[in-house]
mmCIF file of the N, C-alpha and C atoms, coordinates in Angstrom:
data_MODEL
# 
_entry.id   MODEL 
# 
loop_
_atom_site.group_PDB 
_atom_site.id 
_atom_site.type_symbol 
_atom_site.label_atom_id 
_atom_site.label_alt_id 
_atom_site.label_comp_id 
_atom_site.label_asym_id 
_atom_site.label_entity_id 
_atom_site.label_seq_id 
_atom_site.pdbx_PDB_ins_code 
_atom_site.Cartn_x 
_atom_site.Cartn_y 
_atom_site.Cartn_z 
_atom_site.occupancy 
_atom_site.B_iso_or_equiv 
_atom_site.pdbx_formal_charge 
_atom_site.auth_seq_id 
_atom_site.auth_comp_id 
_atom_site.auth_asym_id 
_atom_site.auth_atom_id 
_atom_site.pdbx_PDB_model_num 
ATOM 1   N N  . UNK A 1 1  ? 0.848   -1.171 0.000   1.00 0.00 ? 1  UNK A N  1 
ATOM 2   C CA . UNK A 1 1  ? 0.000   0.000  0.000   1.00 0.00 ? 1  UNK A CA 1 
ATOM 3   C C  . UNK A 1 1  ? 0.898   1.240  0.000   1.00 0.00 ? 1  UNK A C  1 
ATOM 4   N N  . UNK A 1 2  ? 0.532   2.239  -0.789  1.00 0.00 ? 2  UNK A N  1 
ATOM 5   C CA . UNK A 1 2  ? 1.344   3.445  -0.919  1.00 0.00 ? 2  UNK A CA 1 
ATOM 6   C C  . UNK A 1 2  ? 1.102   4.437  0.202   1.00 0.00 ? 2  UNK A C  1 
ATOM 7   N N  . UNK A 1 3  ? 1.904   5.468  0.204   1.00 0.00 ? 3  UNK A N  1 
ATOM 8   C CA . UNK A 1 3  ? 1.792   6.525  1.202   1.00 0.00 ? 3  UNK A CA 1 
ATOM 9   C C  . UNK A 1 3  ? 0.582   7.403  0.900   1.00 0.00 ? 3  UNK A C  1 
ATOM 10  N N  . UNK A 1 4  ? -0.088  7.835  1.937   1.00 0.00 ? 4  UNK A N  1 
ATOM 11  C CA . UNK A 1 4  ? -1.237  8.730  1.804   1.00 0.00 ? 4  UNK A CA 1 
ATOM 12  C C  . UNK A 1 4  ? -0.773  10.049 1.192   1.00 0.00 ? 4  UNK A C  1 
ATOM 13  N N  . UNK A 1 5  ? -1.573  10.637 0.281   1.00 0.00 ? 5  UNK A N  1 
ATOM 14  C CA . UNK A 1 5  ? -1.151  11.857 -0.407  1.00 0.00 ? 5  UNK A CA 1 
ATOM 15  C C  . UNK A 1 5  ? -2.028  13.064 -0.118  1.00 0.00 ? 5  UNK A C  1 
ATOM 16  N N  . UNK A 1 6  ? -3.183  12.875 0.479   1.00 0.00 ? 6  UNK A N  1 
ATOM 17  C CA . UNK A 1 6  ? -4.074  13.990 0.819   1.00 0.00 ? 6  UNK A CA 1 
ATOM 18  C C  . UNK A 1 6  ? -4.365  13.958 2.315   1.00 0.00 ? 6  UNK A C  1 
ATOM 19  N N  . UNK A 1 7  ? -4.393  15.157 2.915   1.00 0.00 ? 7  UNK A N  1 
ATOM 20  C CA . UNK A 1 7  ? -4.535  15.249 4.363   1.00 0.00 ? 7  UNK A CA 1 
ATOM 21  C C  . UNK A 1 7  ? -5.586  16.279 4.731   1.00 0.00 ? 7  UNK A C  1 
ATOM 22  N N  . UNK A 1 8  ? -6.302  16.015 5.796   1.00 0.00 ? 8  UNK A N  1 
ATOM 23  C CA . UNK A 1 8  ? -7.329  16.921 6.300   1.00 0.00 ? 8  UNK A CA 1 
ATOM 24  C C  . UNK A 1 8  ? -6.761  17.741 7.463   1.00 0.00 ? 8  UNK A C  1 
ATOM 25  N N  . UNK A 1 9  ? -7.347  18.918 7.714   1.00 0.00 ? 9  UNK A N  1 
ATOM 26  C CA . UNK A 1 9  ? -6.928  19.701 8.874   1.00 0.00 ? 9  UNK A CA 1 
ATOM 27  C C  . UNK A 1 9  ? -6.982  18.860 10.155  1.00 0.00 ? 9  UNK A C  1 
ATOM 28  N N  . UNK A 1 10 ? -5.970  19.010 10.996  1.00 0.00 ? 10 UNK A N  1 
ATOM 29  C CA . UNK A 1 10 ? -5.919  18.268 12.258  1.00 0.00 ? 10 UNK A CA 1 
ATOM 30  C C  . UNK A 1 10 ? -5.125  16.982 12.186  1.00 0.00 ? 10 UNK A C  1 
ATOM 31  N N  . UNK A 1 11 ? -4.848  16.479 10.970  1.00 0.00 ? 11 UNK A N  1 
ATOM 32  C CA . UNK A 1 11 ? -4.026  15.282 10.840  1.00 0.00 ? 11 UNK A CA 1 
ATOM 33  C C  . UNK A 1 11 ? -2.554  15.664 10.992  1.00 0.00 ? 11 UNK A C  1 
ATOM 34  N N  . UNK A 1 12 ? -1.717  14.678 11.324  1.00 0.00 ? 12 UNK A N  1 
ATOM 35  C CA . UNK A 1 12 ? -0.287  14.915 11.484  1.00 0.00 ? 12 UNK A CA 1 
ATOM 36  C C  . UNK A 1 12 ? 0.432   14.819 10.143  1.00 0.00 ? 12 UNK A C  1 
ATOM 37  N N  . UNK A 1 13 ? 1.398   15.707 9.953   1.00 0.00 ? 13 UNK A N  1 
ATOM 38  C CA . UNK A 1 13 ? 2.225   15.661 8.740   1.00 0.00 ? 13 UNK A CA 1 
ATOM 39  C C  . UNK A 1 13 ? 3.128   14.432 8.812   1.00 0.00 ? 13 UNK A C  1 
ATOM 40  N N  . UNK A 1 14 ? 3.171   13.626 7.764   1.00 0.00 ? 14 UNK A N  1 
ATOM 41  C CA . UNK A 1 14 ? 3.999   12.420 7.795   1.00 0.00 ? 14 UNK A CA 1 
ATOM 42  C C  . UNK A 1 14 ? 5.483   12.711 7.609   1.00 0.00 ? 14 UNK A C  1 
ATOM 43  N N  . UNK A 1 15 ? 5.800   13.848 6.972   1.00 0.00 ? 15 UNK A N  1 
ATOM 44  C CA . UNK A 1 15 ? 7.185   14.207 6.672   1.00 0.00 ? 15 UNK A CA 1 
ATOM 45  C C  . UNK A 1 15 ? 7.375   15.712 6.839   1.00 0.00 ? 15 UNK A C  1 
ATOM 46  N N  . UNK A 1 16 ? 8.613   16.124 7.067   1.00 0.00 ? 16 UNK A N  1 
ATOM 47  C CA . UNK A 1 16 ? 8.941   17.542 7.032   1.00 0.00 ? 16 UNK A CA 1 
ATOM 48  C C  . UNK A 1 16 ? 8.958   17.949 5.564   1.00 0.00 ? 16 UNK A C  1 
ATOM 49  N N  . UNK A 1 17 ? 8.083   18.898 5.208   1.00 0.00 ? 17 UNK A N  1 
ATOM 50  C CA . UNK A 1 17 ? 7.947   19.269 3.795   1.00 0.00 ? 17 UNK A CA 1 
ATOM 51  C C  . UNK A 1 17 ? 7.089   20.517 3.664   1.00 0.00 ? 17 UNK A C  1 
ATOM 52  N N  . UNK A 1 18 ? 6.977   20.990 2.432   1.00 0.00 ? 18 UNK A N  1 
ATOM 53  C CA . UNK A 1 18 ? 6.052   22.065 2.088   1.00 0.00 ? 18 UNK A CA 1 
ATOM 54  C C  . UNK A 1 18 ? 4.782   21.419 1.570   1.00 0.00 ? 18 UNK A C  1 
ATOM 55  N N  . UNK A 1 19 ? 3.640   21.969 1.979   1.00 0.00 ? 19 UNK A N  1 
ATOM 56  C CA . UNK A 1 19 ? 2.341   21.447 1.586   1.00 0.00 ? 19 UNK A CA 1 
ATOM 57  C C  . UNK A 1 19 ? 1.505   22.570 0.986   1.00 0.00 ? 19 UNK A C  1 
ATOM 58  N N  . UNK A 1 20 ? 0.567   22.207 0.118   1.00 0.00 ? 20 UNK A N  1 
ATOM 59  C CA . UNK A 1 20 ? -0.289  23.174 -0.565  1.00 0.00 ? 20 UNK A CA 1 
ATOM 60  C C  . UNK A 1 20 ? -1.730  22.681 -0.529  1.00 0.00 ? 20 UNK A C  1 
ATOM 61  N N  . UNK A 1 21 ? -2.654  23.639 -0.497  1.00 0.00 ? 21 UNK A N  1 
ATOM 62  C CA . UNK A 1 21 ? -4.082  23.299 -0.543  1.00 0.00 ? 21 UNK A CA 1 
ATOM 63  C C  . UNK A 1 21 ? -4.452  22.825 -1.941  1.00 0.00 ? 21 UNK A C  1 
ATOM 64  N N  . UNK A 1 22 ? -5.308  21.831 -1.975  1.00 0.00 ? 22 UNK A N  1 
ATOM 65  C CA . UNK A 1 22 ? -5.904  21.411 -3.241  1.00 0.00 ? 22 UNK A CA 1 
ATOM 66  C C  . UNK A 1 22 ? -7.411  21.383 -3.050  1.00 0.00 ? 22 UNK A C  1 
ATOM 67  N N  . UNK A 1 23 ? -8.143  21.563 -4.131  1.00 0.00 ? 23 UNK A N  1 
ATOM 68  C CA . UNK A 1 23 ? -9.595  21.538 -4.084  1.00 0.00 ? 23 UNK A CA 1 
ATOM 69  C C  . UNK A 1 23 ? -10.134 20.299 -4.753  1.00 0.00 ? 23 UNK A C  1 
ATOM 70  N N  . UNK A 1 24 ? -11.436 20.131 -4.671  1.00 0.00 ? 24 UNK A N  1 
ATOM 71  C CA . UNK A 1 24 ? -12.045 18.934 -5.248  1.00 0.00 ? 24 UNK A CA 1 
ATOM 72  C C  . UNK A 1 24 ? -11.903 18.888 -6.769  1.00 0.00 ? 24 UNK A C  1 
ATOM 73  N N  . UNK A 1 25 ? -11.768 20.042 -7.433  1.00 0.00 ? 25 UNK A N  1 
ATOM 74  C CA . UNK A 1 25 ? -11.575 20.079 -8.884  1.00 0.00 ? 25 UNK A CA 1 
ATOM 75  C C  . UNK A 1 25 ? -10.161 20.509 -9.251  1.00 0.00 ? 25 UNK A C  1 
ATOM 76  N N  . UNK A 1 26 ? -9.221  20.395 -8.325  1.00 0.00 ? 26 UNK A N  1 
ATOM 77  C CA . UNK A 1 26 ? -7.870  20.909 -8.522  1.00 0.00 ? 26 UNK A CA 1 
ATOM 78  C C  . UNK A 1 26 ? -7.198  20.365 -9.770  1.00 0.00 ? 26 UNK A C  1 
ATOM 79  N N  . UNK A 1 27 ? -7.386  19.095 -10.067 1.00 0.00 ? 27 UNK A N  1 
ATOM 80  C CA . UNK A 1 27 ? -6.680  18.487 -11.183 1.00 0.00 ? 27 UNK A CA 1 
ATOM 81  C C  . UNK A 1 27 ? -7.270  18.915 -12.525 1.00 0.00 ? 27 UNK A C  1 
ATOM 82  N N  . UNK A 1 28 ? -8.464  19.476 -12.515 1.00 0.00 ? 28 UNK A N  1 
ATOM 83  C CA . UNK A 1 28 ? -9.093  19.933 -13.750 1.00 0.00 ? 28 UNK A CA 1 
ATOM 84  C C  . UNK A 1 28 ? -8.828  21.415 -13.960 1.00 0.00 ? 28 UNK A C  1 
ATOM 85  N N  . UNK A 1 29 ? -9.161  22.243 -12.976 1.00 0.00 ? 29 UNK A N  1 
ATOM 86  C CA . UNK A 1 29 ? -9.094  23.686 -13.145 1.00 0.00 ? 29 UNK A CA 1 
ATOM 87  C C  . UNK A 1 29 ? -8.111  24.371 -12.209 1.00 0.00 ? 29 UNK A C  1 
ATOM 88  N N  . UNK A 1 30 ? -7.672  23.745 -11.152 1.00 0.00 ? 30 UNK A N  1 
ATOM 89  C CA . UNK A 1 30 ? -6.830  24.412 -10.167 1.00 0.00 ? 30 UNK A CA 1 
ATOM 90  C C  . UNK A 1 30 ? -7.668  25.317 -9.275  1.00 0.00 ? 30 UNK A C  1 
ATOM 91  N N  . UNK A 1 31 ? -7.039  25.903 -8.255  1.00 0.00 ? 31 UNK A N  1 
ATOM 92  C CA . UNK A 1 31 ? -7.737  26.835 -7.380  1.00 0.00 ? 31 UNK A CA 1 
ATOM 93  C C  . UNK A 1 31 ? -6.936  28.124 -7.320  1.00 0.00 ? 31 UNK A C  1 
ATOM 94  N N  . UNK A 1 32 ? -7.612  29.226 -7.064  1.00 0.00 ? 32 UNK A N  1 
ATOM 95  C CA . UNK A 1 32 ? -6.951  30.524 -6.984  1.00 0.00 ? 32 UNK A CA 1 
ATOM 96  C C  . UNK A 1 32 ? -6.323  30.719 -5.613  1.00 0.00 ? 32 UNK A C  1 
ATOM 97  N N  . UNK A 1 33 ? -5.102  31.196 -5.589  1.00 0.00 ? 33 UNK A N  1 
ATOM 98  C CA . UNK A 1 33 ? -4.394  31.551 -4.366  1.00 0.00 ? 33 UNK A CA 1 
ATOM 99  C C  . UNK A 1 33 ? -4.440  30.471 -3.279  1.00 0.00 ? 33 UNK A C  1 
ATOM 100 N N  . UNK A 1 34 ? -3.962  29.264 -3.560  1.00 0.00 ? 34 UNK A N  1 
ATOM 101 C CA . UNK A 1 34 ? -3.965  28.225 -2.525  1.00 0.00 ? 34 UNK A CA 1 
ATOM 102 C C  . UNK A 1 34 ? -2.984  28.579 -1.412  1.00 0.00 ? 34 UNK A C  1 
ATOM 103 N N  . UNK A 1 35 ? -3.324  28.200 -0.189  1.00 0.00 ? 35 UNK A N  1 
ATOM 104 C CA . UNK A 1 35 ? -2.396  28.386 0.930   1.00 0.00 ? 35 UNK A CA 1 
ATOM 105 C C  . UNK A 1 35 ? -1.221  27.432 0.747   1.00 0.00 ? 35 UNK A C  1 
ATOM 106 N N  . UNK A 1 36 ? -0.030  27.879 1.145   1.00 0.00 ? 36 UNK A N  1 
ATOM 107 C CA . UNK A 1 36 ? 1.172   27.050 1.126   1.00 0.00 ? 36 UNK A CA 1 
ATOM 108 C C  . UNK A 1 36 ? 1.793   27.134 2.507   1.00 0.00 ? 36 UNK A C  1 
ATOM 109 N N  . UNK A 1 37 ? 2.186   25.974 3.044   1.00 0.00 ? 37 UNK A N  1 
ATOM 110 C CA . UNK A 1 37 ? 2.727   25.932 4.401   1.00 0.00 ? 37 UNK A CA 1 
ATOM 111 C C  . UNK A 1 37 ? 3.953   25.020 4.460   1.00 0.00 ? 37 UNK A C  1 
ATOM 112 N N  . UNK A 1 38 ? 4.729   25.208 5.495   1.00 0.00 ? 38 UNK A N  1 
ATOM 113 C CA . UNK A 1 38 ? 5.858   24.339 5.789   1.00 0.00 ? 38 UNK A CA 1 
ATOM 114 C C  . UNK A 1 38 ? 5.568   23.681 7.129   1.00 0.00 ? 38 UNK A C  1 
ATOM 115 N N  . UNK A 1 39 ? 5.606   22.357 7.163   1.00 0.00 ? 39 UNK A N  1 
ATOM 116 C CA . UNK A 1 39 ? 5.373   21.620 8.405   1.00 0.00 ? 39 UNK A CA 1 
ATOM 117 C C  . UNK A 1 39 ? 6.519   20.660 8.665   1.00 0.00 ? 39 UNK A C  1 
ATOM 118 N N  . UNK A 1 40 ? 6.776   20.426 9.928   1.00 0.00 ? 40 UNK A N  1 
ATOM 119 C CA . UNK A 1 40 ? 7.734   19.400 10.329  1.00 0.00 ? 40 UNK A CA 1 
ATOM 120 C C  . UNK A 1 40 ? 6.961   18.122 10.619  1.00 0.00 ? 40 UNK A C  1 
ATOM 121 N N  . UNK A 1 41 ? 7.622   17.006 10.503  1.00 0.00 ? 41 UNK A N  1 
ATOM 122 C CA . UNK A 1 41 ? 6.994   15.717 10.774  1.00 0.00 ? 41 UNK A CA 1 
ATOM 123 C C  . UNK A 1 41 ? 6.289   15.745 12.123  1.00 0.00 ? 41 UNK A C  1 
ATOM 124 N N  . UNK A 1 42 ? 5.027   15.339 12.155  1.00 0.00 ? 42 UNK A N  1 
ATOM 125 C CA . UNK A 1 42 ? 4.256   15.268 13.394  1.00 0.00 ? 42 UNK A CA 1 
ATOM 126 C C  . UNK A 1 42 ? 3.442   16.512 13.701  1.00 0.00 ? 42 UNK A C  1 
ATOM 127 N N  . UNK A 1 43 ? 3.735   17.649 13.031  1.00 0.00 ? 43 UNK A N  1 
ATOM 128 C CA . UNK A 1 43 ? 2.928   18.850 13.252  1.00 0.00 ? 43 UNK A CA 1 
ATOM 129 C C  . UNK A 1 43 ? 1.551   18.649 12.627  1.00 0.00 ? 43 UNK A C  1 
ATOM 130 N N  . UNK A 1 44 ? 0.572   19.349 13.161  1.00 0.00 ? 44 UNK A N  1 
ATOM 131 C CA . UNK A 1 44 ? -0.797  19.207 12.670  1.00 0.00 ? 44 UNK A CA 1 
ATOM 132 C C  . UNK A 1 44 ? -1.082  20.163 11.523  1.00 0.00 ? 44 UNK A C  1 
ATOM 133 N N  . UNK A 1 45 ? -1.836  19.662 10.543  1.00 0.00 ? 45 UNK A N  1 
ATOM 134 C CA . UNK A 1 45 ? -2.251  20.505 9.436   1.00 0.00 ? 45 UNK A CA 1 
ATOM 135 C C  . UNK A 1 45 ? -3.274  21.522 9.937   1.00 0.00 ? 45 UNK A C  1 
ATOM 136 N N  . UNK A 1 46 ? -3.133  22.798 9.520   1.00 0.00 ? 46 UNK A N  1 
ATOM 137 C CA . UNK A 1 46 ? -4.101  23.826 9.920   1.00 0.00 ? 46 UNK A CA 1 
ATOM 138 C C  . UNK A 1 46 ? -5.371  23.732 9.082   1.00 0.00 ? 46 UNK A C  1 
ATOM 139 N N  . UNK A 1 47 ? -6.340  24.565 9.422   1.00 0.00 ? 47 UNK A N  1 
ATOM 140 C CA . UNK A 1 47 ? -7.574  24.630 8.635   1.00 0.00 ? 47 UNK A CA 1 
ATOM 141 C C  . UNK A 1 47 ? -7.276  25.093 7.218   1.00 0.00 ? 47 UNK A C  1 
ATOM 142 N N  . UNK A 1 48 ? -8.085  24.637 6.287   1.00 0.00 ? 48 UNK A N  1 
ATOM 143 C CA . UNK A 1 48 ? -7.984  25.075 4.899   1.00 0.00 ? 48 UNK A CA 1 
ATOM 144 C C  . UNK A 1 48 ? -8.910  26.271 4.688   1.00 0.00 ? 48 UNK A C  1 
ATOM 145 N N  . UNK A 1 49 ? -8.843  26.874 3.503   1.00 0.00 ? 49 UNK A N  1 
ATOM 146 C CA . UNK A 1 49 ? -9.667  28.044 3.203   1.00 0.00 ? 49 UNK A CA 1 
ATOM 147 C C  . UNK A 1 49 ? -11.158 27.741 3.179   1.00 0.00 ? 49 UNK A C  1 
ATOM 148 N N  . UNK A 1 50 ? -11.518 26.501 2.835   1.00 0.00 ? 50 UNK A N  1 
ATOM 149 C CA . UNK A 1 50 ? -12.910 26.070 2.931   1.00 0.00 ? 50 UNK A CA 1 
ATOM 150 C C  . UNK A 1 50 ? -12.958 24.564 3.152   1.00 0.00 ? 50 UNK A C  1 
ATOM 151 N N  . UNK A 1 51 ? -14.120 24.066 3.504   1.00 0.00 ? 51 UNK A N  1 
ATOM 152 C CA . UNK A 1 51 ? -14.254 22.663 3.907   1.00 0.00 ? 51 UNK A CA 1 
ATOM 153 C C  . UNK A 1 51 ? -14.062 21.654 2.775   1.00 0.00 ? 51 UNK A C  1 
ATOM 154 N N  . UNK A 1 52 ? -14.062 22.105 1.522   1.00 0.00 ? 52 UNK A N  1 
ATOM 155 C CA . UNK A 1 52 ? -13.875 21.192 0.395   1.00 0.00 ? 52 UNK A CA 1 
ATOM 156 C C  . UNK A 1 52 ? -12.402 20.959 0.050   1.00 0.00 ? 52 UNK A C  1 
ATOM 157 N N  . UNK A 1 53 ? -11.518 21.657 0.705   1.00 0.00 ? 53 UNK A N  1 
ATOM 158 C CA . UNK A 1 53 ? -10.102 21.550 0.375   1.00 0.00 ? 53 UNK A CA 1 
ATOM 159 C C  . UNK A 1 53 ? -9.361  20.615 1.325   1.00 0.00 ? 53 UNK A C  1 
ATOM 160 N N  . UNK A 1 54 ? -8.222  20.105 0.832   1.00 0.00 ? 54 UNK A N  1 
ATOM 161 C CA . UNK A 1 54 ? -7.328  19.252 1.602   1.00 0.00 ? 54 UNK A CA 1 
ATOM 162 C C  . UNK A 1 54 ? -5.907  19.743 1.375   1.00 0.00 ? 54 UNK A C  1 
ATOM 163 N N  . UNK A 1 55 ? -4.967  19.119 2.056   1.00 0.00 ? 55 UNK A N  1 
ATOM 164 C CA . UNK A 1 55 ? -3.543  19.442 1.908   1.00 0.00 ? 55 UNK A CA 1 
ATOM 165 C C  . UNK A 1 55 ? -2.848  18.312 1.150   1.00 0.00 ? 55 UNK A C  1 
ATOM 166 N N  . UNK A 1 56 ? -1.833  18.673 0.359   1.00 0.00 ? 56 UNK A N  1 
ATOM 167 C CA . UNK A 1 56 ? -0.995  17.664 -0.299  1.00 0.00 ? 56 UNK A CA 1 
ATOM 168 C C  . UNK A 1 56 ? 0.435   18.184 -0.343  1.00 0.00 ? 56 UNK A C  1 
ATOM 169 N N  . UNK A 1 57 ? 1.385   17.287 -0.429  1.00 0.00 ? 57 UNK A N  1 
ATOM 170 C CA . UNK A 1 57 ? 2.796   17.656 -0.474  1.00 0.00 ? 57 UNK A CA 1 
ATOM 171 C C  . UNK A 1 57 ? 3.094   18.356 -1.798  1.00 0.00 ? 57 UNK A C  1 
ATOM 172 N N  . UNK A 1 58 ? 3.835   19.467 -1.723  1.00 0.00 ? 58 UNK A N  1 
ATOM 173 C CA . UNK A 1 58 ? 4.215   20.196 -2.927  1.00 0.00 ? 58 UNK A CA 1 
ATOM 174 C C  . UNK A 1 58 ? 5.297   19.416 -3.667  1.00 0.00 ? 58 UNK A C  1 
ATOM 175 N N  . UNK A 1 59 ? 5.237   19.457 -4.969  1.00 0.00 ? 59 UNK A N  1 
ATOM 176 C CA . UNK A 1 59 ? 6.276   18.833 -5.791  1.00 0.00 ? 59 UNK A CA 1 
ATOM 177 C C  . UNK A 1 59 ? 7.548   19.648 -5.677  1.00 0.00 ? 59 UNK A C  1 
ATOM 178 N N  . UNK A 1 60 ? 8.676   19.009 -5.559  1.00 0.00 ? 60 UNK A N  1 
ATOM 179 C CA . UNK A 1 60 ? 9.941   19.744 -5.499  1.00 0.00 ? 60 UNK A CA 1 
ATOM 180 C C  . UNK A 1 60 ? 10.470  19.922 -6.917  1.00 0.00 ? 60 UNK A C  1 
ATOM 181 N N  . UNK A 1 61 ? 10.977  21.116 -7.190  1.00 0.00 ? 61 UNK A N  1 
ATOM 182 C CA . UNK A 1 61 ? 11.499  21.427 -8.531  1.00 0.00 ? 61 UNK A CA 1 
ATOM 183 C C  . UNK A 1 61 ? 12.995  21.344 -8.557  1.00 0.00 ? 61 UNK A C  1 
# 
């Protein structure tokens, strides 16, 4: 089984990384001005801009 890729507010970050908000239609249209955060392993994800959004790890460039 693979690693979880989407997280809800209040869950613990699995890794130290940068995370970004995604929406339910993110892969089709994207969302405007998503929140971006840096969390350390074990820190809790904060609330998103609305209840339909989740957090995901940002791709590293």
